[in-house]
N, C-alpha and C positions, 0 to 999 in steps of 0.2 A: 091630396096630401096636405099636411098641416105642418106648420113650424111652431113650435112651442118654445118660448123664451122665458125663462125664469130667473129672478133675481133673489137669492137666497143667502142666509147666514153661512159664512165659512164653516163654522162647525156643524152644520146640518148637511154638508155635502154628502156623507158617508151614509146617512139615514135616507137621503133621496135616491141615491144609487140603489140602495138595498130594496127600496119601495118599488122602483122601476124594474129591477131585476126579477122581483117577485111576479111582476106581471109580463115577464118576458119581453122587455124593452131594454135593449142593450147599446144602441147606437146613440152617443151623444157626444156634445163638445162642451168643454168645460174652460171658462176664463176668469183669472182673477181680476176684480175691478175694483174702483172706487166710485162710490156714489153718495148722492144725498137724497133724502127724502123726507118721511115725517118724523124720523127719529131726530133730525136736526143737529146731531152731533153732540159735542161735549166741550168743555173747557178743561185745560191741565196747566199746572205749573210746574215749570222746569227751570232750576237756578233762579228762582225769583221772576222769571218771565211767563206771564200767563199768555197762553195760545189757544186759539179756538181751531178744534178740530170739527170740521162740518162735512169732510169726504170720509165715508166709512169703508171699510174693508166688506166687499160682497163677493159672491160668487155668481157668474152668468153661465146658465146651462142652456143650451140649444139642442133640442130634440126634434127631429124629423120622423113623422109618423104617418101611417095611412090613416085616413078618416076614420074608419071604425076603431082605431086604438087612441083616439083624441081623449075621450073621456077616461079611459083608463091611466093615460099619462098624467092628466091633470089631477086625477085622485092621487096617484103616486107621488107627485110632486108636493102637493098640499099636505099629504100624510107625513111624508119625510120632513117637511121645512117647519111645520107648525110647532110653536112653542107657546102660542098664547099671548107673547108679548108684542109690543109694538117693534117694527123693524124686521118681522119674519119674512118679508119680500112680497113679490107680485109676480104674477104670470101672464103672459101675453100669448094670444093663439092667432096666427096668420095663415092665410092660404098660401099655397105653394103653387104658382102657375105652372113651373116645370122644373124638373130634376133629371139630370143626366149624369149616369155613371162614367167617369173619366176613362177607366180602363177599356170599356167596351163600347162606349158611346150609346148605350141603350137607355131608355127610359126608366127612371126609378119609380117603382109602384108602391 
């Protein structure tokens, strides 16, 4: 089993979900986050005060999939999140040692 963690632009969430649903991957967790990366942020002026904004809004998507669905999930996230501009995001894939369903106590496959 694999855990896929993707950081994407907030406006691309719907496209990522649609791409995952098209590949019959429905289970995910979504979190609003702030982060810094290659985009480096920007500066803005409000009432004469210049402030630097270097933590940008992003979406963290966590997807637990069987090993055989890993490539399909990666393709879906990339397809849905890609705009071709810097700041599209990043995807991490990790092995899951064990997963147990809380209701039944059985192993998740």
